[in-house]
C-alpha positions as CSV (number, residue, x, y, z in Angstrom):
1,X,-78.5,147.2,-76.8
2,X,-75.8,149.5,-78.3
3,X,-74.8,149.8,-81.9
4,X,-71.7,147.8,-81.2
5,X,-73.5,144.8,-79.5
6,X,-76.2,145.0,-82.5
7,X,-73.2,144.6,-85.1
8,X,-71.8,141.9,-83.2
9,X,-74.9,140.0,-83.3
10,X,-75.4,140.7,-86.9
11,X,-72.1,139.3,-87.6
12,X,-73.0,136.2,-85.7
13,X,-75.8,135.9,-87.8
14,X,-74.0,136.4,-91.1
15,X,-71.0,134.1,-90.0
16,X,-73.0,131.2,-89.0
17,X,-72.8,128.1,-91.3
18,X,-76.5,128.6,-92.1
19,X,-75.8,132.3,-92.9
20,X,-72.7,131.9,-94.9
21,X,-74.6,129.2,-97.2
22,X,-77.5,131.4,-97.6
23,X,-75.7,134.6,-98.3
24,X,-73.8,132.7,-100.9
25,X,-76.8,131.2,-102.5
26,X,-78.6,134.8,-102.7
27,X,-75.5,136.3,-104.4
28,X,-75.1,133.4,-106.6
29,X,-78.7,133.4,-107.9
30,X,-78.5,137.3,-108.0
31,X,-75.8,137.0,-110.3
32,X,-77.3,134.8,-112.6
33,X,-80.5,136.4,-112.5
34,X,-79.0,139.8,-113.3
35,X,-77.4,138.3,-116.5
36,X,-80.7,137.3,-117.8
37,X,-82.4,140.2,-119.4
38,X,-86.2,140.6,-118.0
39,X,-86.1,138.5,-114.6
40,X,-84.4,141.2,-112.2
41,X,-84.3,141.0,-108.7
42,X,-88.0,141.9,-108.3
43,X,-89.2,138.6,-109.8
44,X,-86.6,136.5,-108.1
45,X,-87.4,138.0,-104.7
46,X,-91.3,137.8,-105.1
47,X,-90.7,133.9,-106.2
48,X,-88.7,133.3,-103.0
49,X,-91.2,134.7,-100.5
50,X,-93.3,131.4,-100.5
51,X,-90.1,129.3,-100.7
52,X,-88.7,131.1,-97.5
53,X,-91.9,130.7,-95.5
54,X,-91.1,129.0,-92.2
55,X,-87.4,129.8,-92.2
56,X,-85.7,132.1,-89.6
57,X,-86.7,135.8,-90.6
58,X,-82.9,136.7,-90.4
59,X,-81.5,134.0,-92.5
60,X,-84.3,134.4,-95.2
61,X,-83.9,138.2,-95.4
62,X,-80.1,137.8,-95.7
63,X,-80.7,135.5,-98.7
64,X,-83.3,138.0,-100.5
65,X,-80.7,140.9,-99.8
66,X,-78.1,138.9,-101.5
67,X,-80.2,138.4,-104.5
68,X,-80.9,142.3,-104.6
69,X,-77.4,143.5,-104.6
70,X,-76.1,140.3,-106.4
71,X,-78.1,141.2,-109.5
72,X,-76.3,144.3,-109.9
73,X,-73.2,142.3,-110.6
74,X,-74.9,140.2,-112.9
75,X,-76.6,142.7,-115.0
76,X,-73.3,144.5,-115.7
77,X,-71.9,141.5,-117.5
78,X,-74.7,141.3,-120.0
79,X,-74.6,145.3,-120.5
80,X,-70.8,144.9,-121.1
81,X,-70.7,142.0,-123.4
82,X,-73.8,142.1,-125.3
83,X,-75.0,145.7,-124.8
84,X,-78.4,144.2,-123.3
85,X,-78.9,145.5,-120.0
86,X,-80.0,142.7,-117.5
87,X,-81.4,145.2,-114.7
88,X,-82.1,148.8,-115.2
89,X,-79.5,149.9,-112.8
90,X,-76.8,148.7,-115.2
91,X,-78.1,150.5,-118.4
92,X,-75.2,153.3,-117.8
93,X,-72.5,150.6,-117.6
94,X,-73.3,149.7,-121.4
95,X,-72.2,153.2,-122.6
96,X,-68.5,152.5,-122.1
97,X,-68.4,148.8,-121.2
98,X,-69.6,147.7,-124.4
99,X,-67.3,150.1,-126.5
100,X,-64.4,148.5,-124.4
101,X,-65.5,145.0,-125.3
102,X,-65.8,145.9,-129.0
103,X,-62.2,147.1,-128.6
104,X,-61.0,143.8,-127.5
105,X,-60.9,144.9,-123.8
106,X,-63.9,142.9,-122.4
107,X,-61.7,141.3,-119.8
108,X,-60.5,144.7,-118.4
109,X,-64.2,146.0,-118.5
110,X,-65.4,143.1,-116.6
111,X,-62.7,143.5,-114.0
112,X,-63.2,147.3,-113.5
113,X,-67.0,146.4,-113.0
114,X,-66.1,143.8,-110.4
115,X,-63.9,145.9,-108.3
116,X,-65.9,149.1,-108.8
117,X,-68.9,147.1,-107.7
118,X,-67.3,145.6,-104.4
119,X,-65.6,148.8,-103.6
120,X,-69.0,150.8,-103.9
121,X,-71.0,148.2,-102.2
122,X,-68.3,147.8,-99.2
123,X,-68.2,151.7,-98.7
124,X,-72.0,152.0,-98.7
125,X,-72.5,149.1,-96.3
126,X,-70.0,150.8,-93.7
127,X,-72.1,154.2,-94.1
128,X,-75.4,152.1,-93.8
129,X,-74.0,150.9,-90.6
130,X,-72.9,154.1,-89.2
131,X,-75.5,156.6,-90.4
132,X,-78.7,154.5,-91.0
133,X,-80.8,156.2,-88.4
134,X,-79.5,159.6,-89.1
135,X,-80.1,159.6,-93.1
136,X,-83.6,158.2,-92.4
137,X,-84.7,161.7,-91.2
138,X,-82.9,163.2,-93.9
139,X,-84.6,161.0,-96.6
140,X,-88.1,161.6,-95.1
141,X,-87.5,165.3,-95.2
142,X,-87.4,165.0,-99.1
143,X,-90.9,166.2,-100.1
144,X,-92.5,166.7,-103.8
145,X,-90.9,170.0,-104.3
146,X,-87.5,168.7,-103.4
147,X,-87.7,165.6,-105.4
148,X,-89.0,167.9,-108.4
149,X,-86.0,170.0,-108.2
150,X,-83.7,166.9,-108.0
151,X,-85.1,165.4,-111.2
152,X,-85.1,168.6,-112.9
153,X,-81.2,169.1,-112.1
154,X,-80.8,165.4,-113.3
155,X,-82.5,166.5,-116.7
156,X,-80.2,169.6,-116.8
157,X,-77.3,167.2,-117.8
158,X,-79.1,165.6,-120.8
159,X,-76.5,167.6,-123.2
160,X,-73.5,165.8,-121.3
161,X,-74.8,162.5,-122.7
162,X,-73.9,163.2,-126.2
163,X,-70.7,164.3,-128.0
164,X,-72.7,165.4,-131.1
165,X,-75.6,168.0,-131.6
166,X,-77.3,169.2,-128.3
167,X,-80.5,169.6,-130.5
168,X,-80.5,166.0,-131.2
169,X,-79.9,165.1,-127.6
170,X,-82.9,167.5,-126.7
171,X,-85.1,165.9,-129.3
172,X,-84.2,162.5,-128.0
173,X,-85.0,163.6,-124.4
174,X,-88.5,164.9,-125.8
175,X,-89.1,161.5,-127.3
176,X,-88.6,159.9,-123.9
177,X,-90.9,162.5,-122.2
178,X,-93.7,161.7,-124.9
179,X,-93.2,157.8,-124.3
180,X,-93.6,158.1,-120.4
181,X,-96.8,160.0,-120.9
182,X,-98.5,157.0,-122.4
183,X,-100.9,155.4,-120.1
184,X,-103.5,156.0,-117.5
185,X,-103.0,159.4,-115.5
186,X,-102.3,158.6,-112.1
187,X,-104.0,161.5,-110.9
188,X,-107.1,162.0,-112.9
189,X,-107.4,158.5,-114.1
190,X,-107.6,159.7,-117.8
191,X,-106.3,157.8,-120.7
192,X,-103.3,159.6,-122.5
193,X,-101.9,158.7,-125.9
194,X,-103.2,154.9,-125.5
195,X,-105.2,155.3,-129.1
196,X,-107.9,153.1,-127.7
197,X,-105.5,150.3,-127.1
198,X,-105.9,148.4,-123.7
199,X,-102.3,147.3,-124.1
200,X,-101.0,150.5,-123.5
201,X,-103.2,151.6,-120.6
202,X,-100.2,150.5,-118.2
203,X,-97.8,152.3,-120.3
204,X,-94.6,150.9,-121.8
205,X,-92.4,148.9,-119.5
206,X,-88.8,150.1,-119.1
207,X,-87.4,146.7,-120.1
208,X,-89.0,147.0,-123.4
209,X,-87.5,150.5,-124.1
210,X,-84.1,149.6,-122.8
211,X,-83.6,146.2,-124.4
212,X,-85.0,147.7,-127.7
213,X,-82.9,150.8,-127.8
214,X,-79.6,148.9,-127.1
215,X,-79.9,145.3,-127.7
216,X,-82.2,145.0,-130.7
217,X,-80.8,148.1,-132.2
218,X,-77.3,146.6,-131.8
219,X,-78.6,143.5,-133.3
220,X,-79.9,145.3,-136.4
221,X,-76.7,147.2,-136.7
222,X,-74.7,144.1,-136.7
223,X,-76.8,142.7,-139.2
224,X,-77.1,145.6,-141.6
225,X,-73.4,146.9,-141.0
226,X,-70.9,146.3,-143.7
227,X,-68.1,146.7,-141.4
228,X,-66.7,143.1,-141.1
229,X,-64.3,144.1,-138.4
230,X,-67.0,144.9,-135.9
231,X,-67.2,141.6,-134.4
232,X,-63.6,140.5,-135.2
233,X,-62.3,142.9,-132.6
234,X,-64.9,141.7,-130.1
235,X,-63.5,138.4,-130.1
236,X,-60.4,139.5,-128.5
237,X,-60.9,139.1,-124.7
238,X,-57.9,140.9,-123.6
239,X,-56.3,141.0,-120.3
240,X,-57.9,141.1,-116.8
241,X,-54.9,142.8,-115.1
242,X,-55.5,146.4,-114.4
243,X,-52.2,148.6,-114.5
244,X,-51.2,151.3,-112.0
245,X,-52.4,154.0,-114.3
246,X,-56.0,152.2,-114.5
247,X,-56.4,152.3,-110.8
248,X,-55.3,155.8,-110.8
249,X,-57.8,156.8,-113.3
250,X,-60.7,154.7,-111.4
251,X,-59.5,156.2,-107.9
252,X,-61.4,159.4,-108.3
253,X,-64.7,158.3,-109.5
254,X,-64.8,155.3,-107.2
255,X,-64.1,157.6,-104.0
256,X,-66.8,160.1,-105.3
257,X,-69.6,158.0,-106.5
258,X,-69.3,155.7,-103.4
259,X,-70.7,158.4,-101.4
260,X,-72.8,160.0,-104.1
261,X,-74.5,156.6,-104.9
262,X,-75.2,155.8,-101.4
263,X,-76.9,159.2,-100.7
264,X,-79.0,159.1,-103.7
265,X,-79.9,155.3,-102.9
266,X,-81.1,156.5,-99.4
267,X,-83.6,158.8,-101.1
268,X,-87.0,156.8,-101.7
269,X,-87.6,156.6,-105.4
270,X,-84.1,157.2,-106.7
271,X,-82.5,153.8,-106.8
272,X,-79.6,152.4,-108.4
273,X,-80.9,153.5,-112.1
274,X,-80.8,157.2,-111.2
275,X,-77.8,157.0,-109.1
276,X,-75.9,155.4,-111.9
277,X,-76.8,157.9,-114.6
278,X,-76.0,160.8,-112.3
279,X,-72.8,159.4,-111.4
280,X,-72.1,159.1,-115.1
281,X,-73.3,162.5,-115.8
282,X,-71.2,164.0,-112.9
283,X,-68.0,162.3,-114.0
284,X,-68.3,163.2,-117.6
285,X,-68.9,166.9,-116.5
286,X,-65.8,167.2,-114.4
287,X,-63.5,165.3,-116.7
288,X,-60.6,166.7,-118.3
289,X,-61.2,164.8,-121.4
290,X,-65.1,164.4,-121.7
291,X,-64.9,163.4,-125.4
292,X,-63.4,160.1,-124.2
293,X,-66.9,159.0,-122.7
294,X,-69.0,156.9,-124.7
295,X,-66.0,155.2,-126.5
296,X,-64.5,153.0,-123.9
297,X,-63.7,155.3,-121.1
298,X,-62.5,153.8,-117.7
299,X,-64.0,156.4,-115.7
300,X,-67.2,156.0,-117.8
301,X,-67.7,152.5,-116.6
302,X,-66.2,153.0,-113.1
303,X,-68.6,155.8,-112.0
304,X,-72.0,154.1,-112.8
305,X,-70.8,150.6,-111.6
306,X,-69.7,152.0,-108.2
307,X,-72.9,154.0,-108.0
308,X,-75.2,151.4,-108.6
309,X,-74.1,149.1,-106.0
310,X,-73.6,151.8,-103.5
311,X,-77.1,152.8,-104.1
312,X,-78.4,149.3,-103.6
313,X,-77.2,149.4,-100.0
314,X,-78.3,153.1,-99.6
315,X,-81.8,151.8,-100.5
316,X,-82.0,149.7,-97.4
317,X,-81.8,152.8,-95.0
318,X,-85.5,153.8,-95.5
319,X,-86.4,150.4,-95.8
320,X,-85.1,149.4,-92.6
321,X,-85.3,152.6,-90.6
322,X,-88.6,154.0,-91.8
323,X,-90.5,151.0,-93.3
324,X,-90.6,153.0,-96.4
325,X,-89.5,151.1,-99.7
326,X,-87.5,153.4,-102.0
327,X,-87.9,151.2,-105.1
328,X,-89.7,148.5,-106.7
329,X,-87.5,146.0,-105.3
330,X,-87.4,147.2,-101.8
331,X,-91.2,147.3,-102.0
332,X,-91.1,143.6,-102.6
333,X,-88.7,143.2,-99.8
334,X,-90.8,144.9,-97.6
335,X,-93.7,142.7,-98.5
336,X,-91.4,139.7,-97.5
337,X,-90.5,141.3,-94.1
338,X,-94.3,141.4,-93.3
339,X,-94.9,137.8,-94.6
340,X,-92.1,136.6,-92.3
341,X,-93.6,138.5,-89.4
342,X,-91.1,141.4,-89.1
343,X,-92.2,145.0,-89.3
344,X,-89.7,147.3,-90.7
345,X,-89.3,150.8,-89.0
346,X,-87.9,152.7,-86.0
347,X,-88.4,149.8,-83.7
348,X,-86.7,147.2,-86.0
349,X,-83.3,147.9,-84.5
350,X,-84.4,147.5,-81.0
351,X,-87.1,144.7,-81.2
352,X,-85.5,142.4,-83.8
353,X,-81.7,143.5,-83.9
354,X,-80.7,140.2,-85.3
355,X,-82.7,141.0,-88.6
356,X,-81.6,144.8,-88.6
357,X,-78.0,143.9,-87.9
358,X,-77.7,140.5,-89.7
359,X,-78.9,142.0,-93.0
360,X,-76.3,144.8,-92.7
361,X,-73.5,142.4,-91.7
362,X,-74.4,140.1,-94.5
363,X,-73.7,142.8,-97.1
364,X,-70.1,142.7,-96.1
365,X,-69.7,138.9,-96.7
366,X,-72.2,139.2,-99.7
367,X,-69.8,141.8,-101.5
368,X,-66.6,139.6,-100.8
369,X,-68.5,136.4,-102.2
370,X,-69.3,138.3,-105.3
371,X,-65.7,139.6,-105.9
372,X,-64.4,135.9,-105.2
373,X,-67.2,134.4,-107.5
374,X,-67.0,136.8,-110.4
375,X,-63.3,137.5,-110.7
376,X,-62.4,133.6,-111.7
377,X,-65.5,133.7,-113.9
378,X,-64.5,136.6,-115.9
379,X,-62.6,134.5,-118.6
380,X,-65.5,132.3,-118.9
381,X,-68.2,135.2,-119.1
382,X,-66.2,136.8,-121.7
383,X,-66.0,133.6,-123.9
384,X,-69.4,134.6,-124.8
385,X,-68.0,137.0,-127.3
386,X,-66.1,133.9,-129.0
387,X,-69.6,132.7,-130.2
388,X,-70.0,132.8,-133.8
389,X,-71.8,135.8,-134.9
390,X,-75.2,134.4,-136.3
391,X,-75.4,132.5,-133.1
392,X,-74.6,135.2,-130.9
393,X,-77.0,137.6,-132.7
394,X,-79.7,134.8,-132.3
395,X,-79.2,134.3,-128.7
396,X,-79.2,138.0,-128.0
397,X,-82.6,138.1,-129.8
398,X,-83.8,135.1,-128.0
399,X,-82.9,136.3,-124.4
400,X,-84.5,139.8,-125.0
401,X,-87.6,138.1,-126.3
402,X,-87.8,136.0,-123.4
403,X,-87.0,138.5,-120.9
404,X,-89.7,140.6,-122.1
405,X,-92.3,138.1,-122.2
406,X,-91.6,136.8,-118.8
407,X,-92.3,140.1,-117.4
408,X,-95.9,140.7,-118.8
409,X,-96.7,137.7,-120.7
410,X,-98.0,139.8,-123.5
411,X,-97.2,139.4,-127.1
412,X,-98.1,143.3,-127.6
413,X,-94.7,143.9,-125.6
414,X,-92.9,141.7,-128.1
415,X,-94.3,143.9,-131.0
416,X,-93.1,146.9,-129.0
417,X,-89.8,145.5,-128.6
418,X,-89.3,145.2,-132.1
419,X,-90.8,148.9,-132.9
420,X,-88.0,150.2,-130.4
421,X,-85.3,148.1,-131.6
422,X,-86.1,149.8,-135.1
423,X,-86.3,153.4,-133.4
424,X,-83.1,152.7,-131.6
425,X,-81.3,151.6,-135.0
426,X,-82.6,154.7,-137.0
427,X,-81.5,156.8,-133.9
428,X,-78.0,155.3,-134.2
429,X,-77.9,155.7,-137.9
430,X,-78.8,159.5,-137.6
431,X,-76.8,160.1,-134.7
432,X,-79.5,160.6,-132.1
433,X,-78.3,159.6,-128.7
434,X,-80.4,157.0,-126.8
435,X,-79.0,157.8,-123.5
436,X,-81.2,161.1,-123.2
437,X,-84.3,159.2,-124.1
438,X,-83.6,156.6,-121.5
439,X,-82.8,159.4,-118.8
440,X,-86.0,161.5,-119.8
441,X,-87.9,158.3,-119.5
442,X,-86.8,157.7,-116.1
443,X,-86.9,161.2,-114.7
444,X,-90.0,162.1,-116.6
445,X,-92.5,160.4,-114.6
446,X,-91.1,161.1,-111.3
447,X,-90.7,164.7,-112.2
448,X,-94.3,165.2,-113.4
449,X,-95.6,163.3,-110.3
450,X,-93.7,165.5,-107.9
451,X,-94.7,168.7,-109.6
452,X,-98.4,167.8,-109.6
453,X,-98.1,166.7,-105.8
454,X,-96.3,170.2,-105.1
455,X,-98.8,172.2,-106.7
456,X,-101.8,170.1,-105.1
457,X,-100.2,170.7,-101.7
458,X,-99.8,174.4,-102.4
459,X,-103.1,174.9,-104.3
460,X,-101.4,175.8,-107.3
461,X,-99.1,178.4,-105.6
462,X,-95.6,178.0,-107.6
463,X,-93.8,179.8,-104.7
464,X,-93.7,176.4,-103.0
465,X,-90.6,175.8,-104.8
466,X,-88.8,178.7,-103.2
467,X,-89.8,178.1,-99.8
468,X,-87.0,175.4,-98.9
469,X,-83.5,176.2,-99.1
470,X,-82.7,172.7,-100.3
471,X,-85.2,173.2,-103.2
472,X,-83.8,176.7,-104.1
473,X,-80.2,175.3,-104.0
474,X,-81.1,172.4,-106.5
475,X,-83.1,174.7,-108.7
476,X,-79.9,177.3,-108.8
477,X,-77.6,174.4,-109.7
478,X,-80.0,173.2,-112.6
479,X,-80.0,176.9,-114.0
480,X,-76.4,176.9,-113.6
481,X,-76.0,173.6,-115.4
482,X,-78.0,175.0,-118.3
483,X,-76.2,178.4,-118.4
484,X,-72.7,177.3,-118.0
485,X,-72.3,175.3,-120.9
486,X,-73.6,178.2,-123.4
487,X,-71.0,180.4,-121.4
488,X,-68.2,178.1,-121.9
489,X,-68.8,177.7,-125.5
490,X,-69.0,181.5,-126.0
491,X,-65.7,181.8,-124.3
492,X,-64.1,179.0,-126.2
493,X,-65.2,180.5,-129.7
494,X,-64.2,184.1,-128.5
495,X,-60.7,182.6,-127.6
496,X,-60.4,180.7,-130.9
497,X,-61.2,184.1,-132.9
498,X,-58.7,185.9,-130.8
499,X,-55.9,183.2,-131.6
500,X,-57.0,183.1,-135.4
501,X,-56.3,186.9,-135.6
């Protein structure tokens, strides 16, 4: 069967009455689940596995896929309105989305999120359809040295995540590294920084840190801040309309990050979270006015929202073509495939074309459903900001506590949530940015694992990082990213001194 015939068969599955119904159910559930901190697509898909037992595999997997990319839409809503990321992939959306909401532009922020998510998701589905087999071979060529270089390249951009002191940004990143080290060493099995506590053997969950540093810290700030207008500005929802200048400003990030997000999503282990951070950093690096990022920049919101949805579709490349899960969610999806009697891999396209192409075709329909579903609901979502301050603060606290407890059913994690909330509040008071902390926590574990795997493969020979042109190129870019800002600052100071004379 040719690719065109397969695509037509996939659209027959997606456009059937049953297919349309379950795509809609999937994206609707995904949107709702994404808005609730703690649940996330992993929990939802895991719950659905026994429910879908006995269903047609193509229809069941279409619905689960809808939950996956639908959760990115929903997670952005809570990130923008409450500074409480619903899923890990929408943390970066809070950097500029929440400041926009505080400026009375919540409607515009949610509209930007909806359109960018739709365009990023649609472009990535087209790329998935055209290049899935070819990109699968590229993804599998990434070994530990390449992943280490990629993670190092991501970490060199830490200074881009702050407008203040670079030293404070680096200190924040070091704290993130220290936290990711907590738990059992995956290679040697020894305990690290657990202080004899069995609760720390598995480390600290990302959700605890994200909700602590953002949601709980924001609650502390709202309670203790003496600025009365902090919440009054947020009560202004603002217009949902995007002007021509808004679209012009968004066009660059949307175009670039649709492709970059998809490519990063293809790499096993990268996923939507890393893609959204790298998209944000990239746009800030090339922006003419980087100082606007973090203060309600349209580009700062458009970039991660485009990239995380593009990466969600990209993550299906290694899953469908190679049977390799690229993230925790796609690992659960792999389990769902196997339970339904479908073996993902190189033969999936020829042996079960209705599943392979049905999942891909359903993403077109799902993205359209999500746009139609979310745009009319934006005024209702934004009314969350009209809730009185005491009640809103209480709701954020309750949702955060429920979300954390629902993941682990551990009261210890609730204590850790409060601790990181206090840490986040202190970081905010003393102008230590939280973003480098989160980035280091995300990349640190993968970076350490890739480094140790690389040295194990080479028997301790560090030259393994110079044997691949791809690795050398990324290391060179990382070095350039470190040196160039210092050179730029030195040149600027020299020019200022010349002008003063």
